[in-house]
VOZA-195091 format. One line per 5 residues: number of its first residue (from 1); their letters; for each residue x, y negated, z of C-alpha. Coordinates in nm, 3 decimals. Each point is the difference from the previous one (the first is absolute). Example, Ala and Ser with C-alpha at 12.3 -4.5 7.8 and 13.67 -1.06 7.14 Angstrom:
BEGIN
1 = AS = 1.230,0.450,0.780 | 0.137,-0.344,-0.066
This chain:
BEGIN
1 = XXXXX = 0.007,-0.025,0.004 | 0.151,-0.356,-0.025 | -0.091,-0.243,0.226 | -0.025,-0.375,-0.122 | 0.219,-0.273,0.050
6 = XXXXX = 0.046,-0.302,0.213 | -0.045,-0.308,-0.351 | 0.285,-0.198,0.172 | 0.225,0.323,0.075 | 0.322,0.061,-0.168
11 = XXXXX = -0.026,0.305,-0.228 | 0.080,0.331,0.191 | 0.184,0.144,-0.327 | 0.298,-0.258,-0.081 | 0.137,0.007,-0.362
16 = XXXXX = 0.231,0.296,-0.028 | -0.055,0.205,0.318 | -0.265,0.324,-0.104 | 0.282,0.178,0.100 | -0.020,-0.171,0.423
21 = XXXXX = -0.197,0.279,0.094 | 0.282,0.256,-0.092 | 0.239,-0.238,0.147 | -0.108,0.044,0.352 | -0.095,0.310,-0.051
26 = XXXXX = 0.393,0.104,-0.039 | 0.137,-0.276,0.295 | -0.293,0.204,0.219 | 0.166,0.373,-0.091 | 0.344,-0.163,0.021
31 = XXXXX = -0.079,-0.123,0.298 | -0.181,0.289,0.177 | 0.353,0.241,-0.173 | 0.221,-0.255,0.213 | -0.245,0.076,0.325
36 = XXXXX = 0.004,0.372,-0.042 | 0.379,0.052,-0.053 | 0.094,-0.270,0.261 | -0.216,0.172,0.280 | 0.126,0.373,-0.142
41 = XXXXX = 0.382,-0.098,0.042 | -0.059,-0.167,0.304 | -0.135,0.334,0.127 | 0.282,0.168,-0.139 | 0.185,-0.131,0.276
46 = XXXXX = -0.193,0.021,0.304 | -0.217,0.305,-0.095 | 0.190,0.275,0.148 | 0.074,-0.245,0.348 | -0.365,-0.012,0.041
51 = XXXXX = -0.027,0.381,-0.066 | 0.214,0.103,0.265 | -0.094,-0.292,0.255 | -0.324,0.044,-0.021 | 0.052,0.448,0.033
56 = XXXXX = -0.202,0.049,-0.359 | 0.128,0.227,-0.264 | 0.101,-0.077,-0.309 | -0.369,-0.061,-0.239 | 0.166,0.079,-0.296
61 = XXXXX = 0.158,-0.280,-0.300 | -0.345,-0.061,-0.116 | -0.136,-0.154,0.326 | 0.298,-0.179,0.121 | 0.049,-0.185,-0.304
66 = XXXXX = -0.335,0.061,-0.129 | -0.154,-0.197,0.260 | 0.150,-0.329,0.036 | -0.030,-0.060,-0.455 | -0.411,0.074,0.102
71 = XXXXX = 0.038,-0.195,0.294 | 0.177,-0.295,-0.205 | -0.238,0.000,-0.250 | -0.264,-0.007,0.232 | 0.041,-0.329,0.190
76 = XXXXX = 0.098,-0.160,-0.321 | -0.343,0.105,-0.143 | -0.188,-0.114,0.317 | 0.207,-0.289,-0.074 | -0.126,-0.049,-0.305
81 = XXXXX = -0.333,0.033,0.078 | 0.010,-0.234,0.309 | 0.160,-0.284,-0.261 | -0.273,0.063,-0.264 | -0.255,-0.061,0.243
86 = XXXXX = 0.163,-0.326,0.136 | 0.051,-0.122,-0.365 | -0.376,-0.032,-0.049 | -0.078,-0.065,0.303 | 0.180,-0.265,0.091
91 = XXXXX = 0.235,-0.126,-0.275 | -0.171,-0.079,-0.315 | -0.365,-0.135,0.021 | -0.290,0.166,-0.147 | -0.262,-0.087,-0.220
96 = XXXXX = -0.241,-0.265,0.069 | -0.301,0.236,0.059 | 0.220,0.212,0.219 | 0.108,0.308,-0.301 | 0.370,0.101,0.051
101 = XXXXX = 0.175,-0.214,-0.306 | 0.171,0.212,-0.242 | 0.327,-0.044,0.239 | -0.176,0.129,0.317 | -0.193,0.285,-0.197
106 = XXXXX = 0.349,0.145,-0.133 | 0.135,-0.063,0.361 | -0.265,0.220,0.159 | -0.034,0.246,-0.271 | 0.436,0.066,0.026
111 = XXXXX = -0.103,0.014,0.376 | -0.224,0.272,-0.045 | 0.237,0.221,-0.206 | 0.282,-0.098,0.224 | -0.228,0.141,0.290
116 = XXXXX = -0.054,0.380,-0.218 | 0.370,0.007,0.010 | 0.048,-0.107,0.351 | -0.296,0.236,0.126 | 0.213,0.297,-0.217
121 = XXXXX = 0.322,-0.123,0.186 | -0.208,0.057,0.298 | -0.112,0.333,-0.065 | 0.334,0.145,-0.120 | 0.149,-0.125,0.320
126 = XXXXX = -0.213,0.212,0.227 | 0.106,0.345,-0.047 | 0.377,-0.182,-0.078 | -0.026,-0.068,0.405 | -0.134,0.272,0.133
131 = XXXXX = 0.288,0.191,-0.206 | 0.262,-0.286,0.199 | -0.158,0.034,0.315 | -0.028,0.390,0.015 | 0.337,0.056,-0.175
136 = XXXXX = -0.190,0.229,-0.271 | 0.044,-0.045,-0.305 | -0.270,-0.162,-0.249 | -0.107,0.363,-0.124 | -0.064,0.142,0.310
141 = XXXXX = -0.218,-0.287,0.121 | -0.205,-0.075,-0.324 | -0.288,0.274,0.069 | -0.313,-0.205,0.109 | -0.101,0.215,0.313
146 = XXXXX = 0.313,-0.031,0.099 | 0.126,-0.373,-0.071 | -0.418,-0.146,0.120 | 0.130,0.185,0.328 | 0.333,-0.196,0.046
151 = XXXXX = -0.161,-0.338,-0.121 | -0.191,-0.001,0.320 | 0.316,0.061,0.198 | 0.222,-0.251,-0.180 | -0.100,-0.345,0.024
156 = XXXXX = 0.253,-0.130,-0.255 | -0.190,0.233,-0.225 | -0.360,-0.085,0.141 | 0.094,-0.373,-0.083 | 0.088,0.056,-0.376
161 = XXXXX = -0.313,0.147,-0.061 | -0.178,-0.246,0.160 | 0.198,-0.189,-0.215 | -0.167,0.206,-0.309 | -0.328,-0.062,0.039
166 = XXXXX = 0.048,-0.387,0.106 | 0.204,-0.068,-0.324 | -0.275,0.154,-0.200 | -0.265,-0.188,0.180 | 0.166,-0.322,-0.117
171 = XXXXX = 0.074,0.159,-0.367 | -0.367,0.048,-0.050 | -0.085,-0.356,0.196 | 0.258,-0.188,-0.283 | -0.225,0.187,-0.286
176 = XXXXX = -0.294,-0.120,0.111 | 0.089,-0.354,0.065 | -0.083,-0.297,-0.229 | -0.084,-0.278,0.210 | 0.298,-0.150,0.229
181 = XXXXX = -0.214,0.007,0.332 | 0.142,0.368,0.046 | 0.288,-0.081,-0.110 | 0.144,-0.073,0.367 | -0.220,0.234,0.115
186 = XXXXX = 0.231,0.253,-0.235 | 0.291,-0.150,0.180 | -0.085,0.019,0.302 | -0.040,0.415,-0.068 | 0.340,0.036,-0.137
191 = XXXXX = 0.111,-0.105,0.288 | -0.152,0.223,0.215 | 0.080,0.297,-0.243 | 0.385,-0.092,0.123 | -0.089,-0.020,0.396
196 = XXXXX = 0.005,0.398,0.010 | 0.342,0.012,-0.051 | 0.071,-0.288,0.133 | -0.077,0.164,0.335 | 0.179,0.322,-0.025
201 = XXXXX = 0.411,0.072,-0.018 | 0.292,-0.149,0.220 | -0.228,-0.317,0.104 | -0.262,0.216,0.175 | 0.204,0.193,0.231
206 = XXXXX = 0.260,-0.080,0.202 | 0.065,-0.268,0.236 | -0.128,-0.357,-0.066 | -0.215,0.160,-0.240 | -0.294,-0.278,0.060
211 = XXXXX = 0.269,-0.263,-0.114 | 0.120,0.214,-0.258 | -0.320,0.086,-0.157 | -0.127,-0.341,-0.067 | 0.291,-0.132,-0.121
216 = XXXXX = 0.021,0.282,-0.237 | -0.360,-0.081,-0.124 | 0.080,-0.386,-0.025 | 0.322,0.120,-0.171 | -0.209,0.250,-0.285
221 = XXXXX = -0.272,-0.246,-0.034 | 0.225,-0.280,-0.092 | 0.250,0.204,-0.285 | -0.297,0.147,-0.176 | -0.148,-0.370,-0.001
226 = XXXXX = 0.323,-0.089,-0.107 | 0.092,0.274,-0.271 | -0.328,0.034,-0.153 | -0.088,-0.371,0.005 | 0.307,0.001,-0.192
231 = XXXXX = -0.030,0.195,-0.216 | -0.385,-0.086,-0.125 | 0.151,-0.355,-0.045 | 0.231,0.186,-0.276 | -0.243,0.189,-0.152
236 = XXXXX = -0.208,-0.347,-0.033 | 0.297,-0.187,-0.177 | 0.102,0.273,-0.204 | -0.318,0.001,-0.166 | -0.054,-0.370,0.016
241 = XXXXX = -0.290,-0.050,0.225 | -0.161,-0.279,0.088 | 0.045,-0.204,0.362 | 0.352,0.146,-0.007 | 0.152,-0.301,0.158
246 = XXXXX = -0.248,0.017,0.281 | 0.031,0.331,0.067 | 0.348,-0.038,0.050 | -0.052,-0.278,0.201 | -0.243,0.150,0.242
251 = XXXXX = 0.237,0.327,-0.014 | 0.373,-0.195,0.086 | -0.197,-0.090,0.345 | -0.104,0.314,0.037 | 0.276,0.185,-0.068
256 = XXXXX = 0.231,-0.292,0.260 | -0.233,0.137,0.285 | 0.015,0.358,-0.087 | 0.413,-0.081,-0.054 | 0.004,-0.093,0.412
261 = XXXXX = -0.242,0.228,0.121 | 0.187,0.302,-0.110 | 0.325,-0.136,0.115 | -0.124,-0.093,0.375 | -0.251,0.327,-0.040
266 = XXXXX = 0.364,0.213,-0.110 | 0.200,-0.145,0.274 | -0.260,0.100,0.309 | -0.003,0.374,-0.173 | 0.385,0.036,-0.050
271 = XXXXX = 0.033,-0.121,0.364 | -0.250,0.232,0.107 | 0.147,0.295,-0.182 | 0.398,-0.079,0.053 | 0.072,0.016,0.332
276 = XXXXX = 0.342,-0.256,-0.014 | 0.186,-0.187,-0.262 | 0.251,0.238,-0.027 | -0.247,0.242,-0.144 | -0.031,-0.207,-0.267
281 = XXXXX = 0.288,0.099,-0.168 | 0.102,0.326,0.157 | -0.341,0.191,-0.105 | -0.146,0.049,-0.355 | -0.303,-0.153,0.135
286 = XXXXX = 0.160,-0.302,0.115 | 0.187,-0.092,-0.328 | -0.302,0.095,-0.211 | -0.178,-0.301,0.154 | 0.286,-0.190,-0.014
291 = XXXXX = -0.022,0.104,-0.436 | -0.404,-0.065,0.010 | 0.114,-0.379,0.207 | 0.219,-0.106,-0.261 | -0.245,0.143,-0.301
296 = XXXXX = -0.273,-0.239,0.198 | 0.285,-0.275,-0.002 | 0.033,0.051,-0.368 | -0.380,0.001,-0.043 | 0.013,-0.356,0.175
301 = XXXXX = 0.226,-0.149,-0.236 | -0.215,0.112,-0.326 | -0.292,-0.141,0.182 | 0.163,-0.315,0.055 | 0.142,0.002,-0.390
306 = XXXXX = -0.313,0.045,-0.127 | -0.179,-0.277,0.220 | 0.257,-0.228,-0.167 | 0.006,0.086,-0.334 | -0.354,0.174,-0.081
311 = XXXXX = -0.238,-0.220,0.209 | 0.182,-0.306,-0.217 | -0.045,0.140,-0.302 | -0.345,0.094,0.028 | -0.091,-0.332,0.148
316 = XXXXX = 0.146,-0.149,-0.299 | -0.112,0.239,-0.312 | -0.264,0.254,0.190 | 0.085,0.205,-0.333 | 0.412,0.026,0.085
321 = XXXXX = -0.026,0.319,0.177 | 0.335,0.100,-0.094 | 0.204,-0.101,0.371 | -0.309,0.225,0.221 | 0.052,0.269,-0.256
326 = XXXXX = 0.404,0.003,0.011 | 0.011,-0.055,0.390 | -0.288,0.227,0.052 | 0.076,0.292,-0.153 | 0.339,0.009,0.142
331 = XXXXX = -0.163,-0.044,0.359 | -0.218,0.269,-0.099 | 0.244,0.273,-0.036 | 0.192,-0.097,0.276 | -0.314,0.024,0.224
336 = XXXXX = -0.037,0.340,-0.116 | 0.321,0.134,0.078 | -0.102,-0.179,0.361 | -0.302,0.229,0.016 | 0.205,0.229,-0.074
341 = XXXXX = 0.262,-0.063,0.287 | -0.273,-0.069,0.271 | -0.164,0.411,-0.146 | 0.343,0.108,0.063 | 0.016,-0.155,0.364
346 = XXXXX = -0.365,0.132,0.130 | 0.204,0.350,-0.106 | 0.255,-0.102,0.236 | 0.055,0.092,0.368 | 0.036,-0.296,0.196
351 = XXXXX = 0.289,0.016,0.285 | -0.104,0.167,0.302 | -0.148,-0.199,0.285 | 0.269,-0.044,0.283 | -0.231,0.122,0.294
356 = XXXXX = -0.271,0.191,0.000 | -0.338,-0.101,-0.040 | -0.254,-0.024,0.304 | -0.307,0.170,-0.054 | -0.171,-0.331,-0.003
361 = XXXXX = 0.262,-0.139,-0.240 | -0.080,0.292,-0.202 | -0.374,-0.056,-0.030 | -0.057,-0.396,0.033 | 0.343,-0.066,-0.144
366 = XXXXX = 0.114,-0.175,0.309 | 0.068,0.030,0.359 | -0.196,-0.182,0.259 | 0.153,-0.143,0.332 | -0.245,0.043,0.228
371 = XXXXX = -0.381,-0.021,0.097 | -0.137,-0.309,-0.113 | 0.021,-0.309,0.145 | -0.104,-0.361,-0.034 | 0.364,-0.089,-0.069
376 = XXXXX = 0.028,0.294,-0.248 | -0.289,-0.097,-0.193 | 0.095,-0.323,-0.026 | 0.346,-0.001,-0.038 | 0.118,0.408,-0.171
381 = XXXXX = -0.062,-0.094,-0.356 | 0.076,0.203,-0.244 | -0.076,-0.172,-0.356 | -0.308,0.150,-0.241 | 0.117,-0.008,-0.351
386 = XXXXX = -0.338,0.015,-0.160 | -0.201,-0.192,0.215 | 0.290,-0.247,0.172 | 0.101,-0.069,-0.368 | -0.395,-0.065,-0.055
391 = XXXXX = -0.028,-0.233,0.289 | 0.248,-0.222,-0.081 | -0.062,0.003,-0.385 | -0.327,-0.119,0.060 | 0.103,-0.248,0.251
396 = XXXXX = 0.255,-0.152,-0.246 | -0.209,0.000,-0.296 | -0.297,-0.172,0.163 | 0.207,-0.278,0.122 | 0.165,-0.027,-0.370
401 = XXXXX = -0.365,-0.071,-0.127 | -0.084,-0.268,0.275 | 0.332,-0.187,-0.061 | -0.104,0.034,-0.378 | -0.326,-0.134,0.110
406 = XXXXX = 0.143,-0.287,0.208 | 0.285,-0.089,-0.299 | -0.263,-0.117,-0.185 | -0.216,-0.207,0.304 | -0.253,0.264,0.019
411 = XXXXX = -0.162,0.083,0.412 | 0.037,0.360,0.087 | -0.192,0.046,0.331 | 0.311,0.069,0.302 | -0.308,0.231,0.186
416 = XXXXX = 0.017,0.246,-0.309 | 0.412,-0.009,-0.029 | -0.042,0.123,0.392 | -0.207,0.227,-0.023 | 0.191,0.211,-0.283
421 = XXXXX = 0.328,-0.045,0.131 | -0.123,0.127,0.309 | -0.188,0.292,-0.166 | 0.347,0.080,-0.160 | 0.145,-0.017,0.381
426 = XXXXX = -0.227,0.273,0.091 | 0.047,0.211,-0.274 | 0.422,-0.063,0.076 | -0.033,0.085,0.386 | -0.244,0.232,-0.077
431 = XXXXX = 0.227,0.207,-0.230 | 0.357,-0.075,0.119 | -0.003,-0.046,0.332 | 0.020,0.229,0.300 | -0.396,0.069,-0.075
436 = XXXXX = 0.096,0.116,-0.344 | 0.314,0.198,0.133 | -0.252,0.217,0.262 | -0.278,0.015,-0.200 | 0.115,0.355,-0.169
441 = XXXXX = 0.055,0.115,0.313 | -0.231,-0.090,0.224 | -0.401,0.008,-0.106 | -0.050,-0.294,0.210 | 0.220,-0.237,-0.167
446 = XXXXX = -0.118,0.098,-0.263 | -0.354,-0.061,-0.002 | 0.155,-0.376,0.101 | 0.174,0.003,-0.283 | -0.324,0.110,-0.175
451 = XXXXX = -0.250,-0.307,0.158 | 0.273,-0.247,-0.102 | 0.020,0.053,-0.328 | -0.334,0.037,-0.088 | -0.231,-0.180,0.274
456 = XXXXX = 0.244,-0.330,0.035 | 0.242,-0.023,-0.275 | -0.249,0.024,-0.302 | -0.223,-0.262,0.223 | 0.290,-0.248,-0.011
461 = XXXXX = 0.087,0.100,-0.372 | -0.406,-0.067,-0.122 | 0.011,-0.352,0.203 | 0.328,-0.068,-0.171 | -0.151,-0.068,-0.354
466 = XXXXX = 0.256,0.093,-0.232 | -0.194,0.143,-0.279 | -0.128,-0.364,0.002 | 0.395,-0.164,0.069 | 0.114,0.194,-0.308
471 = XXXXX = -0.306,-0.110,-0.263 | 0.146,-0.390,0.116 | 0.367,0.079,0.005 | 0.005,0.214,-0.369 | 0.013,-0.227,-0.286
476 = XXXXX = -0.354,0.126,-0.226 | 0.066,0.129,-0.363 | -0.202,-0.239,-0.130 | -0.234,0.042,-0.324 | 0.164,0.282,-0.225
481 = XXXXX = 0.299,-0.024,0.246 | 0.182,0.334,0.070 | -0.161,0.138,0.327 | 0.195,0.013,0.264 | -0.012,0.037,0.430
486 = XXXXX = -0.245,-0.197,0.060 | -0.212,0.185,-0.285 | 0.098,0.338,0.145 | -0.149,-0.101,0.358 | -0.345,-0.136,-0.191
491 = XXXXX = -0.015,0.336,-0.139 | 0.077,0.219,0.296 | -0.247,-0.215,0.202 | -0.293,-0.004,-0.204 | -0.063,0.381,-0.158
496 = XXXXX = -0.217,0.257,0.072 | 0.274,0.206,0.213 | -0.012,-0.281,0.212 | -0.385,-0.085,0.004 | -0.037,0.335,0.125
501 = XXXXX = 0.254,0.000,0.257 | -0.121,-0.342,0.148 | -0.329,0.146,0.020 | -0.118,-0.020,0.363 | -0.087,0.377,0.064
506 = XXXXX = 0.310,0.125,-0.153 | 0.246,-0.247,0.166 | -0.097,0.099,0.329 | -0.021,0.363,-0.057 | 0.358,-0.008,-0.164
511 = XXXXX = 0.086,-0.206,0.351 | -0.144,0.216,0.212 | -0.010,0.314,-0.176 | 0.318,0.028,-0.018 | 0.053,0.029,0.385
516 = XXXXX = -0.188,0.318,0.009 | 0.160,0.179,-0.306 | 0.354,-0.035,0.114 | -0.084,0.109,0.360 | -0.313,0.175,0.023
521 = XXXXX = 0.068,0.217,-0.333 | 0.291,0.092,0.086 | 0.218,-0.224,-0.185 | 0.201,-0.130,0.225 | 0.077,0.320,0.180
526 = XXXXX = 0.138,0.176,-0.313 | 0.232,-0.216,-0.110 | 0.100,-0.195,0.305 | 0.409,0.108,-0.075 | -0.025,-0.123,-0.371
531 = XXXXX = 0.173,-0.351,-0.061 | -0.231,-0.010,-0.276 | -0.309,0.077,0.176 | 0.143,-0.343,0.235 | 0.011,-0.214,-0.292
536 = XXXXX = -0.338,0.066,-0.179 | -0.189,-0.029,0.353 | 0.141,-0.350,0.027 | -0.091,-0.095,-0.356 | -0.331,0.081,0.058
541 = XXXXX = -0.014,-0.185,0.318 | 0.124,-0.305,-0.152 | -0.227,0.020,-0.301 | -0.308,0.143,0.125 | 0.039,-0.285,0.328
546 = XXXXX = 0.021,-0.268,-0.288 | -0.224,0.107,-0.203 | -0.281,-0.028,0.280 | 0.107,-0.282,0.152 | 0.042,-0.214,-0.356
551 = XXXXX = -0.368,0.086,-0.032 | -0.079,-0.142,0.305 | 0.193,-0.261,0.092 | 0.217,-0.082,-0.302 | 0.004,-0.343,-0.174
556 = XXXXX = 0.135,0.115,-0.357 | -0.236,0.060,-0.288 | -0.107,0.346,0.019 | -0.202,0.205,-0.306 | -0.330,-0.028,0.205
561 = XXXXX = -0.128,-0.235,0.273 | -0.157,0.110,0.271 | -0.246,-0.157,0.275 | 0.069,-0.137,0.350 | -0.219,0.266,0.177
566 = XXXXX = 0.120,0.302,-0.218 | 0.410,-0.118,0.127 | -0.150,-0.003,0.351 | -0.142,0.335,-0.056 | 0.270,0.129,-0.108
571 = XXXXX = 0.198,-0.047,0.239 | -0.260,0.094,0.249 | -0.035,0.284,-0.195 | 0.306,0.150,0.051 | 0.047,-0.052,0.349
576 = XXXXX = -0.202,0.285,0.133 | 0.183,0.261,-0.243 | 0.327,-0.156,0.117 | -0.083,-0.006,0.372 | -0.109,0.398,-0.022
581 = XXXXX = 0.324,0.108,-0.167 | 0.207,-0.165,0.305 | -0.242,0.219,0.234 | 0.027,0.317,-0.225 | 0.367,-0.013,0.005
586 = XXXXX = 0.007,-0.081,0.374 | -0.244,0.300,0.069 | 0.191,0.244,-0.210 | 0.183,0.288,0.185 | 0.198,0.111,-0.240
591 = XXXXX = 0.333,-0.181,-0.099 | 0.035,-0.094,-0.398 | 0.359,0.067,-0.167 | 0.085,0.158,0.363 | 0.244,0.226,-0.199
596 = XXXXX = 0.194,-0.303,-0.113 | 0.047,-0.197,0.297 | 0.073,0.324,0.165 | 0.288,0.086,-0.216 | 0.176,-0.361,0.079
601 = XXXXX = 0.057,0.122,0.275 | -0.032,-0.329,0.198 | 0.001,0.047,0.413 | -0.156,-0.301,0.079 | -0.366,0.054,-0.287
606 = XXXXX = -0.063,0.339,0.159 | -0.369,-0.105,0.098 | -0.145,0.010,-0.359 | -0.341,-0.020,0.050 | 0.040,-0.277,0.263
611 = XXXXX = 0.167,-0.184,-0.277 | -0.280,0.080,-0.310 | -0.275,-0.181,0.298 | 0.221,-0.291,0.037 | -0.025,0.026,-0.360
616 = XXXXX = -0.344,-0.018,-0.024 | -0.078,-0.220,0.271 | 0.233,-0.240,-0.253 | -0.209,0.047,-0.263 | -0.296,-0.092,0.186
621 = XXXXX = 0.048,-0.289,0.151 | 0.214,-0.145,-0.307 | -0.332,-0.078,-0.149 | -0.035,-0.303,0.233 | 0.267,-0.197,-0.084
626 = XXXXX = -0.102,0.015,-0.394 | -0.329,-0.067,0.079 | 0.016,-0.339,0.179 | 0.238,-0.108,-0.284 | -0.263,0.069,-0.280
631 = XXXXX = -0.243,-0.165,0.160 | 0.191,-0.323,0.062 | 0.099,0.075,-0.387 | -0.363,-0.027,-0.069 | -0.112,-0.241,0.212
636 = XXXXX = 0.253,-0.267,-0.127 | -0.084,0.129,-0.381 | -0.370,-0.047,0.067 | 0.083,-0.335,0.153 | 0.177,-0.095,-0.270
641 = XXXXX = -0.276,0.112,-0.267 | -0.254,-0.217,0.136 | 0.261,-0.278,0.007 | 0.070,0.026,-0.350 | -0.379,0.066,-0.075
646 = XXXXX = -0.074,-0.355,0.197 | 0.245,-0.214,-0.218 | -0.079,0.164,-0.342 | -0.385,-0.116,0.077 | 0.144,-0.337,0.121
651 = XXXXX = 0.198,-0.048,-0.296 | -0.299,0.110,-0.244 | -0.206,-0.257,0.210 | 0.205,-0.293,-0.075 | 0.022,0.101,-0.399
656 = XXXXX = -0.350,0.043,-0.009 | -0.132,-0.280,0.316 | -0.133,0.279,0.185 | -0.280,0.110,-0.259 | -0.076,0.252,0.175
661 = XXXXX = -0.093,-0.150,0.318 | -0.191,-0.239,-0.218 | -0.186,0.232,-0.174 | -0.077,0.193,0.334 | -0.103,-0.268,0.109
666 = XXXXX = -0.245,-0.080,-0.272 | -0.115,0.371,0.037 | -0.088,-0.074,0.359 | -0.223,-0.366,-0.043 | -0.166,0.135,-0.305
671 = XXXXX = -0.127,0.269,0.206 | -0.113,-0.252,0.301 | -0.173,-0.160,-0.260 | -0.168,0.285,-0.145 | -0.127,0.082,0.374
676 = XXXXX = -0.079,-0.398,0.098 | -0.266,0.003,-0.323 | -0.110,0.359,0.054 | -0.116,-0.137,0.366 | -0.170,-0.279,-0.195
């Protein structure tokens, strides 16, 4: 099928570029071969050491060298899928009617093809991983009944199986998508498909595995966005696509952010895995880390050259793509080699820990100094790379928005700024202070964290009005202009999905129902030892709370208007369910997650049932504070609404000289006249 092209757009295929698709295919194939060869060579240097340290017999040449080669293929095509969807969603504009333009449409189709290859590689990695873990040749584990049984026992093989399913869903979704609104969803789906692998491997076990896992997630996502986005921009430039200058400019900013995140997360992950500076130079793992650092520096240099050469050339002449293609092609190959190096690093055993970890360190990733106290809650910090970073970024971006408004002479209420920054402070404290440190080890502290993230921070965020600030601070695209972040925010707010989620019943069910599903439904008891589960729980707490309070007291624009009495009903309707949840926790006679808490061997936390009842009492009592804040906010909002209405009526009266009042008095005068006539 063919898609229309915008009348003012540049031609998608420039003269003399009819073979551009083949040129990009050659570049992609060369990059895939480079990544695979580098991965196999690196593993050839360290595989024997890994097998001997783990005490696993040699699974054979096919597994030893085939697994890293296929893994490099999988990682590269995962990045290509992510980058293509990033390109279609945010780097090039759609058509005026919301349909994908030619460049975006082709990027989505490429993403579908890349996702299929990604799924095929993941499927091959299932038996290869089982073979590698058990030390048996691939031919011995290939039988379906044996392979299926082994997948349930090998976490990494199960992760690859999940990747197959998710990648195929993304591939089908890309084939069906024709409108721009689906591309951000598919982009998020591609990132989600990377998560099963990000949560396994070296970083998911051993000391400080919480920090290592979080840093690895940031590292892999940033790398996929950078390398995948680079290939997508190159494919578009080679074809002579429209808006290449816009796509390159936007990608340059994205790549800069990704470079910083990759560097910081890589340093943190290496710091966790390499005990001493000496190990960087004396161990294979350390030397590979240094090689990867060198590759990252080289990529940074290429990125700098791109900004110096390609961006000015495109700004002067949007058809001048020579510098972009030249520097980008070399950068893509260096990136492919770096990805192969990263695969080899993941197959190399890190240096052994200096000391034997305690049971708590094995399960949590760190030790606890003793029973919780006020001092430890306040000062015993362990920074959460996910939510701590999120809190800081949200605060900084908000302040930048306020600064932009004030720089052009616009005012922004101080109360909103205080509310937003207070919400960021609550999120930071709940996840990175002693509360966040003790939360996985004690149910009562976990429940206190839960209440702070789901019931206090969202109220403050809703009162901060971040969406309103963004809509005022970001420049509009204008008539016929290229949609940007301001238009993306408007599209996110005003769409059928947002309208459904902000229905009072839906928002209330998501907010209250999550308590019962997580704790009464057995989810918490089954996954209390999972770092992934704790991440997802915190995400649910924060988003469900924000959604609820956005509807009730939020000052930002919403896809549907809710009457004040309905808002009041939402608040008072949720209170009994919340109170009953706390009472139910206090009345339970069995300990949720007791098997995990006992495995921590914390001598000062033996009475688990009392600790659980304390958590229930916190859940029961914590509803009072949000209720007071919400009621005060509603009263203030209603008062301001009445004042605004009165002022609007006064202005209207001034304009028409109290026409309504005059008409009203005239009506009564006429009625009085008729009454007098009737009496006569």
